[in-house]
C-alpha positions in Angstrom: -18.0 -10.8 -21.2 -19.8 -7.9 -23.3 -19.2 -4.8 -24.9 -22.3 -1.9 -24.2 -23.1 -0.2 -27.5 -25.1 2.6 -26.1 -26.1 4.3 -29.3 -27.9 1.0 -30.3 -28.8 -0.2 -26.7 -27.4 -3.6 -27.4 -24.7 -5.5 -25.7 -22.2 -7.5 -28.0 -20.3 -10.8 -26.8 -16.3 -10.4 -26.7 -14.1 -13.3 -28.6 -12.7 -15.1 -25.6 -9.0 -15.8 -26.7 -6.2 -17.6 -25.9 -3.0 -15.8 -24.8 -1.0 -18.4 -27.4 -3.2 -17.4 -29.7 -2.4 -13.4 -29.5 1.0 -14.0 -29.6 1.7 -13.2 -25.6 4.2 -14.9 -23.5 4.4 -15.7 -20.0 7.7 -13.6 -19.3 7.4 -10.8 -21.6 3.8 -9.9 -21.2 1.7 -11.2 -18.4 4.6 -10.9 -15.9 5.4 -7.5 -17.1 1.6 -6.5 -16.5 1.6 -7.5 -13.1 4.9 -6.2 -12.2 3.6 -2.6 -13.5 0.1 -3.2 -12.1 0.1 -5.7 -9.1 -3.0 -3.8 -8.0 -4.8 -6.4 -10.5 -4.2 -9.1 -7.7 -5.5 -7.3 -4.9 -9.4 -6.8 -3.6 -9.6 -3.2 -3.1 -8.3 -0.6 -0.1 -6.0 -1.6 2.1 -5.2 -5.0 0.1 -2.0 -3.4 -1.8 1.3 -5.2 -3.3 4.7 -3.5 -3.6 7.0 -5.6 -6.4 10.2 -5.8 -4.5 11.7 -8.6 -7.2 11.2 -10.4 -10.2 13.1 -13.4 -11.9 14.3 -14.2 -8.2 16.8 -16.9 -8.0 18.6 -15.8 -5.1 18.0 -19.3 -3.3 21.2 -21.4 -2.1 21.9 -24.7 -3.6 19.1 -24.4 -6.3 19.0 -22.6 -9.8 15.1 -22.3 -9.5 13.6 -18.6 -9.7 10.1 -17.6 -9.0 8.4 -15.2 -11.2 7.6 -12.2 -9.0 8.0 -11.4 -5.5 6.0 -8.7 -3.4 5.3 -7.6 0.0 1.8 -6.8 1.5 0.7 -4.4 3.6 1.2 -6.5 6.9 4.7 -7.1 5.9 4.1 -10.6 4.5 6.4 -11.8 1.1 4.0 -12.8 -1.3 5.2 -15.6 -4.0 3.4 -14.9 -7.7 3.5 -17.9 -9.7 2.2 -16.9 -13.5 1.3 -19.8 -15.8 -0.4 -18.4 -18.9 -3.2 -20.6 -20.6 -2.7 -23.4 -18.5 -1.9 -23.8 -15.2 -0.2 -27.2 -15.4 -0.1 -29.9 -12.6 3.0 -28.9 -10.6 2.3 -24.8 -10.0 0.9 -25.5 -6.6 4.4 -27.6 -5.6 6.5 -24.9 -7.1 5.0 -22.4 -5.3 5.6 -24.2 -2.1 8.9 -24.9 -2.5 9.5 -21.2 -3.3 7.5 -19.9 -0.3 10.0 -22.4 2.1 13.0 -20.9 0.2 11.5 -17.4 0.8 10.5 -18.1 4.7 14.2 -18.3 5.7 14.7 -14.4 4.4 15.5 -12.2 7.4 14.6 -8.6 7.5 17.6 -7.1 6.1 17.9 -9.8 3.4 14.3 -8.7 2.0 15.6 -5.1 2.3 18.5 -5.9 0.1 16.8 -8.1 -2.5 14.2 -5.2 -2.7 17.5 -2.8 -3.3 19.0 -4.7 -6.3 15.2 -4.9 -7.9 15.2 -1.1 -7.7 19.1 -0.7 -8.6 18.2 -2.9 -11.9 15.0 -0.9 -12.5 16.9 2.4 -12.6 19.9 1.3 -14.8 17.2 0.2 -17.1 15.3 3.2 -17.3 18.2 5.6 -16.5 17.5 7.2 -13.4 18.8 7.1 -9.9 17.8 4.1 -8.2 15.3 4.7 -4.8 16.2 3.9 -1.4 14.7 0.4 -0.7 14.2 1.0 3.2 12.8 4.3 2.7 10.0 3.1 0.0 9.3 0.0 2.4 8.6 2.0 5.5 6.5 4.5 3.2 4.4 1.3 2.0 3.8 -0.2 5.4 3.4 3.2 7.0 6.2 2.8 9.8 8.5 4.9 11.6 11.3 2.8 11.4 12.9 -0.5 10.3 13.3 -2.3 13.6 9.2 -1.7 14.5 8.8 -3.4 11.2 6.9 -7.0 11.1 8.3 -8.5 8.1 8.3 -12.3 6.9 7.3 -13.0 10.3 7.1 -16.9 11.1 4.4 -18.8 8.6 3.4 -15.5 7.0 4.1 -16.1 3.5 1.2 -16.1 0.8 1.1 -17.5 -2.7 -0.4 -16.1 -5.5 -1.3 -18.7 -8.8 -2.2 -16.5 -11.9 -3.1 -18.4 -15.2 -6.3 -18.7 -17.8 -7.0 -22.5 -16.9 -6.7 -24.4 -13.7 -6.5 -28.2 -13.4 -8.4 -30.0 -10.9 -5.5 -31.2 -9.1 -4.4 -27.6 -8.5 -7.5 -26.6 -7.2 -8.2 -29.1 -5.1 -4.5 -29.0 -3.5 -5.2 -25.4 -2.8 -8.5 -25.7 -1.2 -6.7 -28.6 0.9 -4.0 -26.5 1.8 -6.2 -23.6 3.3 -7.2 -26.0 6.0 -4.1 -25.6 7.4 -3.4 -21.8 7.2 -1.8 -21.6 3.9 -2.9 -18.6 2.3 -3.1 -19.4 -1.4 -5.0 -17.5 -4.0 -5.7 -18.6 -7.5 -6.6 -15.6 -10.2 -7.8 -17.1 -13.7 -7.0 -14.5 -16.7 -9.0 -14.2 -19.5 -8.3 -12.5 -22.8 -10.9 -10.8 -24.8 -10.8 -9.1 -28.5 -13.3 -6.6 -29.8 -11.9 -5.9 -33.3 -8.5 -4.2 -33.0 -9.3 -3.9 -28.8 -8.0 -6.1 -26.6 -9.1 -6.8 -22.8 -8.2 -8.5 -20.0 -10.4 -9.8 -17.3 -8.7 -10.8 -13.5 -10.7 -12.7 -11.9 -10.0 -14.3 -7.9 -11.4 -17.4 -8.1 -9.9 -19.4 -4.8 -11.0 -18.2 -2.3 -14.1 -16.6 -3.5 -14.0 -12.9 -2.8 -16.8 -13.5 -0.2 -15.1 -16.3 1.7 -11.8 -14.4 1.7 -12.3 -11.5 4.2 -13.7 -14.7 6.3 -10.4 -16.7 6.0 -7.8 -13.9 6.0 -9.7 -12.8 9.5 -9.2 -16.2 10.7 -5.5 -16.6 9.9 -4.9 -13.1 11.4 -6.8 -14.0 14.8 -4.7 -17.4 14.8 -1.7 -15.5 14.2 -2.3 -12.5 16.6 -3.1 -15.1 19.4 -0.1 -17.0 18.6 2.7 -14.5 17.6 2.5 -11.9 20.3 5.6 -9.9 20.0 6.9 -8.2 23.3 8.6 -5.1 21.4 5.5 -4.2 19.6 3.4 -4.6 22.6 5.8 -1.9 24.5 5.7 0.5 21.4 1.6 0.5 21.6 2.0 1.3 25.3 4.3 4.1 25.1 2.7 5.3 22.2 -1.1 5.4 24.4 0.6 6.9 26.9 2.4 9.8 24.6 -1.0 10.5 23.5 -2.7 10.6 26.6 -0.6 13.6 27.3 -0.5 15.4 23.8 -4.4 15.1 23.6 -4.4 16.7 27.2 -2.5 19.6 26.2 -4.2 20.0 22.9 -7.7 20.1 24.4 -6.2 22.7 26.8 -5.2 24.9 24.0 -7.1 26.7 21.4 -6.9 23.8 18.8 -10.0 22.3 18.5 -8.9 19.8 16.0 -8.6 16.9 18.4 -11.2 17.6 20.7 -13.2 14.2 20.1 -10.0 11.8 19.8 -9.2 9.3 21.9 -5.3 7.8 21.9 -4.3 5.0 19.9 -1.6 2.6 19.5 -0.7 3.6 16.3 2.5 6.0 15.2 0.5 8.7 14.2 -3.1 10.6 15.3 -5.9 11.6 12.8 -8.2 14.7 12.9 -10.4 15.9 9.9 -9.7 18.4 7.6 -13.3 18.6 6.2 -12.0 17.0 2.9 -12.8 13.0 2.8 -9.5 11.1 3.6 -7.3 13.9 3.9 -6.3 14.2 7.5 -4.4 16.5 9.6 -1.9 14.2 11.3 0.3 14.2 14.3 3.1 11.7 14.3 5.0 10.2 17.0 8.1 8.3 16.0 11.3 7.0 18.0 13.4 9.5 16.0 11.0 12.1 14.7 7.9 14.3 15.6 5.7 15.9 13.1 3.0 17.6 11.8 1.3 17.1 8.6 -1.6 17.8 6.4 -2.3 13.9 4.2 -3.7 13.8 1.1 -4.7 9.7 1.3 -7.7 9.6 -0.8 -8.2 5.9 -2.9 -8.4 8.4 -6.2 -4.6 9.4 -6.8 -6.1 12.4 -9.5 -8.2 13.7 -6.3 -4.7 13.8 -4.1 -2.7 15.4 -6.7 -5.8 17.8 -7.6 -5.8 19.3 -3.9 -1.8 18.9 -3.6 -1.3 21.0 -6.9 -4.1 23.8 -5.8 -2.4 24.3 -2.6 1.0 24.2 -3.6 0.2 27.1 -5.9 -0.2 29.0 -2.8 3.0 27.5 -1.3 4.4 31.1 -0.5 1.5 32.5 1.4 1.0 29.3 3.4 4.3 29.2 4.5 4.1 32.7 5.3 1.3 31.9 7.5 2.7 28.9 9.3 6.3 30.8 9.6 8.7 28.2 8.5 9.2 26.2 5.0 7.6 23.3 4.9 8.1 19.9 3.1 6.1 19.5 0.1 5.6 15.4 -0.7 3.8 14.5 -4.0 5.3 11.3 -3.6 5.0 10.3 -7.3 3.5 7.1 -8.3 2.3 6.6 -4.7 -1.8 7.3 -3.7 -0.6 9.9 -0.9 0.6 13.3 -0.7 1.7 15.5 2.1 2.6 18.6 3.4 4.8 18.3 6.7 7.1 19.8 9.1 9.2 17.7 11.5 11.4 18.0 14.1 14.2 15.1 15.0 13.9 14.0 19.0 14.6 11.1 21.2 11.0 10.0 20.8 11.1 7.1 23.5 12.7 8.9 25.8 10.0 10.2 28.3 12.0 12.9 30.0 11.5 14.9 26.3 7.9 14.2 26.4 6.5 17.3 27.5 8.9 19.4 25.2 7.6 17.4 22.5 4.0 17.4 23.5 4.3 21.4 23.5 6.1 21.6 19.9 3.1 19.3 18.2 0.6 21.6 19.9 2.1 24.8 18.7 3.1 23.6 15.3 -0.2 21.8 14.5 -2.3 25.1 15.5 0.0 27.1 13.0 -0.3 24.4 10.5 -4.1 24.6 10.7 -4.1 28.3 10.6 -1.9 28.3 7.6 -3.9 26.0 5.5 -7.4 27.3 6.8 -8.2 29.9 4.0 -6.7 28.0 1.1 -8.6 24.6 2.2 -12.0 26.2 2.1 -11.2 27.4 -1.5 -10.4 23.7 -2.4 -13.0 22.1 -0.6 -15.7 23.7 -3.0 -13.7 22.6 -5.8 -13.7 19.0 -5.2 -17.0 18.3 -4.7 -18.0 14.7 -5.5 -20.7 16.2 -8.2 -18.3 18.3 -10.0 -14.5 17.0 -9.2 -14.0 15.5 -12.6 -15.2 18.6 -14.4 -13.1 20.8 -12.2 -10.1 18.5 -12.1 -9.9 18.5 -16.2 -10.6 22.4 -16.7 -7.7 23.0 -14.0 -5.3 21.4 -15.8 
């Protein structure tokens, strides 16, 4: 790895270091870094991790503890083992043991484990703990815990982290991949340039090029073998509901959804003129709502748009005709402005009333946000967003 010197138009090599030489330890440093920034172990958009426990030792009849326990966007538990400068010979065996222990965890147990983690975190930071179930549902983009596919059969993932991997470790990981065991190896290398320290995190197994293919094959096999009757039922209900909603929407004055097809998700999105910031219709078991969602992959852009709309909160709510929920969702990527109604969503007798409510309030929301969004669109042009953002703060 090299550091660029644009003034001299040269590159200078960074000094490769060992963690131990720099005084860094596995638990106090590497584990802490990954706990607070698990995105270092992901591959981009949609591949996110939520840490739900660290130093987890809640296994029956054993004192062993895993370093970090996480969950991914598909509801799979992820066992993360850190080994600092050397992987050792037994790291794969350790991770497999922990995965086997975690495989027996039921949905409610996972929620309880996460709640204990949030309670401890709040105690350390001197604040009030968040609600584990709510955070999980937000992360998984689900409307209720019952509909979530969480820690299903043979879905556990392994992530190994070390600066150096022994051949017996990499050979074993590659062999396990042939049997559908999802195991990733990340190489972490510290660098130094003067007083500055850098960390390079690189996935070496599977290579990024092969990762998507392998994950795709595993997902396809899981889908074919583990079709869930309840989920299929929900998908059928959602498609039927959206067909009715879209028919009513297309007969209204709202043109947002004219070219949208019904889907199996609990949300239906339409463009607002801002990238990754749609208008959403939400259909859940216990709630329906209309919302404007700011979900760009750049959190700063979401905050920028949210803050400028919130500055017009009074006139927006006056135009809408009611109080809206303004959700900056701190520490998450997305922000939302929404209006909701409690319903018995899966009772088809109530659908006509629900559809009429969604049509009426989406029209109101689009109208209320129309003029303020025109102003914001001009401020978030790709070429000058950074400058405008900095100037506006």
